[in-house]
N, C-alpha and C positions, 0 to 999 in steps of 0.2 A: 503493499499500500504506499511505501515511501515514495515520494516524487510526484505524487498527484495531489492537487488541491482538493478541497472538499467537493466542490460542484463538479470538477472533473472527474473525481473518483465515482460519484454518483452517475454521471453521464456515461462513463466507460463501462462500469461494472454493475449498473442497474438498468437505465434507459436503454442503452444500445442493446444490451443482452436481451431484454424482455421484447423488444422489437423483432429481434431475430427469432427467438424461440416461441413467439406468440401462439402459433398454431399448435405446436407440440405441447406447450404449457396448457392451453385451454382444454386440450383433450384429457388432461389429467384433474381438471378442476370442474367437478359437476355436482358434488353432493354438498350441500349446505352444513356448516358446523352447528351442532344443537343449541348452543349458547346464542349464536347469531340468529338462527332461525327462530328460536323463542323470542328475542328481543323484536324482531320484525313483525311476527305474527301478533305480539302484544300491543302493537301501536294503534291508537285511535283511528276509526275509519275516516278517511278523507285527509289524513295527514300528508304534508309535503315534506320530503327530505331529499338527502344526498348520500350516495356512496362514493366517498372520495377515496380513489385508488380501487376502482371497481374490477379492474382485471376484465375477465371475459365476460362479466355481467352475471356471474353465478348467482348473486343475491337480489338483482334488480327485479325479478319476477316472484320472489317468495311470497309477498302478500299482495294480492291484486287489489286490496281495498285501499292502498295508499299510492301516492305518486313519488316514484324515486327517480331522480336524475343521476347517471353515472358520470364520473370522470376519472382520466387516468393519463399518465405522462406518455404511455405507449400508444401511439396512433394505430399500430396493428392490433393490439387488443381492443381499441375503440372501434375499429372496423368489425371485429367479431361481434361486439355488442349491438351495432346497428344492423348487422345481417341477421341477428336474432330478434330484431324488432324493438330494441330497446332505445331509449332516449340517452345519449351519451355523448361527451365531448373531451377533446384533449385539453388539459390544463394541469397546473403545477400546484400541489398541496401547499407550497409555500407562498403562493399569491393566487388564491381563489377568485374567480370572476363573479362573485356574488355580493349583494349588498349585505350590510350589517343586520343580524337579527332576523334572517328571512326563513329559517328552516325549522320545522317542528322536530326533525330527528336527523341524525348523522350516523354514518358508520365508516370506520377506518379499520379495515381488516388487512393485517400483514402488510402495512404500508410504512409506518414510522420507524420500523427497525431498519429501513434502508436509508434513513437519514444519518449522514456521516460525522455529525458533532453534536454535543450536547446543545448547543445554540440552536442549531437547525432543527433538532427534535423538538425543542420548545417552541420554535417559531411555527412548526407544523401544527401543534396543538393549539397555539394562540389563534392560528387562522380557523381551525374547527370551531372554536368557541366564539370567535367573532361572528361568524355567520349563523350560528345557532340562536334562536330567539329565546328570551328569557323564559324558563320553564321547560325549555326543549331538552331532549335526551341525545346522548351521545354514547356509542360503544366503540371501544378501541381494543384491538388485539394486536400483540407484538410477540415475537418469538422469543422464547425463554432460554437463559443460560442453563438452567436446571432442567435437563431432560428426563423423562420418565425412564424407569428401568428398561421397558420393553423397546425403547427407541435404539435405533442403530447408531445414533449419532452421539458422540461425546466431545465437549469442546474444552479447550484449555484456556482461551481467551475470549474476550467478549467481542472484539472487532475481527471478523473473519471473512474469508472467502468461501463460499459453498458451491460445489460444482453442480451444473445441470448438463447431463449427458444427452447429447443428440445423436441417435443412430444415424449413420451416413445415408442410408436408404430414405429416411425421413427428410434430412437436411438437403442432400444432393442426390435425387433419384438417378441422376445420369452417371453418378461415379465419385471421383475423388473429393472428400470433405476439405482436404487441405487447401484446395484452390480458394476457398473462401473464408480462410481463418483470419482473425484480426487480433490486435495486441492482447485481448482479453480471452483468448481461446488456446487451448492446446489440443493437439491430435493424438488420441490414444493409439499406441502401436498395434494393439490387438484388434482388427477389424476395421480400423480407420475412423472409429467414432469421435465426434467433435465434443469437447468438454468446455462449457462456458462458465467463468468464475463469477458468481453474483456476491456483491458486497452485502453483509448483515451486520448490524449491531445487536448482540444478544443481550436481552434485559435480564438483570438479577432481580430476585424478589425485592419488592418495594420500589424499585427504580421507576417503574411507570407511575405509580401513585405520587412519587416525588415530583416527577416532571409535571403532571397534570395539576398537581396542587400549587404549582408556581404560576399557573395561568389564571388571571383575574377573572372571577366569576364562576370557576368551575367547582362544582360540589360533587365529590365522589359519593355515589350511592352504593356502589358495590364493586368488590374487586375479587379476583379469584384466578384459578389456574385450570386451563383445559387443553388437552391435546397438545402438550409441550408449549403452550403459550400462556402468557399472563395477559389479562384483560381488566378493563374497568368500565362500568357504566356511570355516566356523569350527567348531572343535570346543571343547567346554567341558571345562575342566580338572577 
């Protein structure tokens, strides 16, 4: 990670990667997590909200009784959302194109752990709180440093690169994957699969609550651990 500024690190090892792997990534993201599903289904009918960092739109259609607009930095993932009939646009969590106090609810699922400094993570939370109306609710999920025993992953540091393996027949049906590698990829020797390195900041217990607690107007109603992730449910004062 040395030698890259924070925005450049995110551009190279988050935004660029997800644009390249969008189709393959989307094929693995189809089942809602229970906590997120319960949050969305428990919303009042007619509520208006946003899924910031919506990916392929997995959560945009969970509750048909509310209106949800999606957004993501990856235009390729937004294309997938639109193909599925969802309202979604490309934008940055650090500078959301919404007016203050406009949403009844927000979700931020597996997004803020891609922000590469404490200041940028706080900026992301502040933007979410800014666009949430007083009394509105926000659900944030981030990847946990503390992994469950059943997990295949064990981490020694909080700031890590996590590989995404793209089979060459998916990435380049016509042949060699090496032709399209970039500085954030490596080509595995066996089979020629392409491996993309995605940046994550892994949150330790209490860290998410500490950051959210520094955002003016954020009241934490609930926090917990689920599926190797920490989460908080927040109400805006």
